[in-house]
C-alpha positions, 0 to 999 in steps of 0.5 A: 705520770702513769702508763709509761710506754715507749711506743707514746714517747716515740716520733714516727716518720712516715715513708711512702718508699716510690718517692723518697729517695731512689738510689740506682737512677730508674725513677723510683725510690727505694729500699736503698734509697731510704738507707742512705738518708737514715742519717737524716732522719736520725738528725731530724729527731725521729724514732720510728720509721713506717715504711708505706707497702714494699711488698710484690705488688702489680702496683694499681693502688701503689703497693696497697694490692699485696701479691706477695706478703713475702717479698719485695717489689722489683722496683724497691729491691731485695728481701736482703735489701729490706733486712739490711735497712732494718739492721742500718736503722737499729744501729740509729736507735731507729725501729721499723713499722711497716704496713700491713694490708690485710682487708684485701690482696692483689687479684694476682695473689696466689690465694685468689688465683686459686680461689677463682678456680672453683668452690671446693679447692684449700682457697676457695673460701678465701675471699668474699664470694656471692651469687648474682641477684635478679640477675646483677650483683648482690648487693647495691655496694658502689667501690671506694675507687668509683663504680660497683664493689663486685666483680663477675668472675666466670670460673666460679660464675660468681661475683666477688667482693673488693671495696677498693679497685677491681684487682683488690679482693677482699679477704674473708676473715670469717674463715680461720685459715685466712686468719692464721695465714695472716698472723703467720705472715706478720711473725715472720716479719717480727722475726726479721726484726720490724718493730710495729704494724700499721693496718691499711682498712682494718675496719673493713675486716669485720663485714656482717655475713648478710652483706645489706643494702647500703642506703642511697643518698639522692641520685647515687647509684651505688650504696656507700658501704662505709655506712654499713661495713666499718666498725663492727663488733667482729672487727675487735674479736679479730684483733683481740685474736691477732693481738694474742697471737702476734702483738703480745708475743712481741714489743711492737708498736700498732696502729690500726687504721679506723676511718669512721671510728669514734671515740668511744670506737677508739678506747675499745680499739685502743684502750690500756686494757682491751687488748688490741692495738696502740692507737688508731688513725681516726678520720673526723678531722678530715671528714669535716672539710667533706660533704655527705662522705665524700671526699669530692664534695668540699668545705673548709672546716672552721677552726671552731670545728677544728678544735671541737674534733682535736678537743674531743679526742684529747678528752675523751681518751685521757688517760683511757687510751692513746692518740695518734696525731697526723696532719698528712700521710699518703692519702691526704693532701698537704697541711700548709695547702689545706690548714695553713698559707702556702704563700704569703706565709708558707714558712710560719704557718708551717711551723705554726701547724706543727706546734699546735698538733705535737704539743697535745697528747699523742705520738707524732705521725710525721709524712715525709716532706712536711718537715719541710713545709712540702705544699700541694703540687698542680696537675694539669690534666689526667696523664699528670695523675697516677692515683688510680682513685683520681684517675677513676673519679675523673673518667666517671665524672666527666665521661658518665656524668659529663662534667666539665673537665677543668672542673673536676681538675680543679677538685682533683687538684685540691684532694688527691692523693698524688699530692702527698706523693710527688718526690722528696725535695732533696736539693735544688739540684735536678729532678729536687735531687731525687733521682738521676732518671725520669721521675715516676712521678712530675715534681713539685715545681717549687723543689727549688725553694723548697728543698732539705739541702738548703733547710739544713743549712738555715737555722731559721728553716721549717725543717730545723724548727721540727728538730727544736719541737721533737727535741722538746718533746723527749726533754719534756714529760709534760708534752707527752702526758700532761692532761689537756684543756681547750681555752676559748673554744669559739674563738674564730682566729685562734686555738689556745690551750693547756698541758699540764703535769707535775707542777708544769704547766704550758699554754700553746697560742696558734693563730689560724690566720693572717691577721694580727689579733689578741687576747686575754691572757691567763694571770698565770702566763703573763710573765711567762718563759717562751719554751718556742715560737715561729718569732721572735718574742720576749713576752706574752703579757699584752696578748698580742698574737702575730700572723700565723703565730705558734707560740708555747709558753711555760710556767713552774709552780 
């Protein structure tokens, strides 16, 4: 074993504060709600709590449009509440990682308000401004949230860049004063006691100064900025500087959201010796379920594809950099609905997915409700939606492209971010025990079946299965640090791999279908003991695998 670090041995639990627990009955989850549920989280066995943005925000993008990094959104509480949460978490040996959104701010941030006033004040160059090109936008980039990535500002007679919503103007990272202000803000949060940072959309901060047009695909009105704006070399210079100015001074966990990163990019971002971040979130598996880079163009990734992608990240980073392991987050749909069977084999497939991913090498990330097997919800019409990306897509497709409304809603239901943002199911009581008021977004109607109270009392529940997996990760170093080898790469039903370290070898067997199947058991595992399984099994000798089975076998040699 080598390169030990506490963050490699951590288990991260992501909290979307607005939907976790409402302590005051206003229908919105809050900081004190999280405080009240710390014992639940400690009992689950996680060790780091990742909090999505709780700062002051107009909530155009549910907090990912920050208007003041040093204040707390009124809906969520106060700065004193956050400091109390940090202290209470630390008493339970839970660390706190916060989301830092610094590719852009809110258009209501004081920096942007000043920047709009003219070209000669202290903040005039804090954002990315350009003159019109032939009376139109400076280039052909399209916003991630539909429409142009440029908005005209009459007071400056210029356009500003926003890779996301118009209310989310991009910061100009080429300005050293911007970088210094960001680092100072991050150090303040370290001094308040936070233990790490998740860096939102950080691969976008290094845009080239020339901002070239993006290539247009057939029928596209705007170019896809992901093709030209991410993972530029200067990003690494900025992250190295951030590491020197902030991370190196504190014992923190750091993860960078890098949507288009390859394993080669990851070795630079998160290589053990590069001095940038501990690990990255990569989207290669997410992108395998879309066509031409569009999340709205659906296709189902095959199991061999899934195995190829996950195995590539395991092998190419082994001994050189560190992986992050996630199925879900606030931007992705529920994994049991996407990769499993959320009807007949709901419990089995939810457990199998946990075994499949969390016995690989890397730091596990669990999104709130995943440990209950929470499923995708249902949104009947656009009035049910709260996600700006989905709302804009609906109006663009129906209003501009004249698509059938029901067909558009069907696509949205399959992939929209609101699937992950419906409130946590605490009990079978009204509003799933989340609030005594009117929830800010509708509760998933299956909460009477799927909720934490019922699962805590059920020894065979998904929740208690997650607890067992986390306990095993803490007990067996082979799960954290062992080498990885994929078996049967082309098998269309089974995902089988081994982990090995210091005379211990594990065989992980996962069935991604509702069919019984068999495989030839490696001789060394014929008499292996079961470490954990979602079925009552005693032996692997005949190689029979049950529908959506997930089992782990261990041998010592």
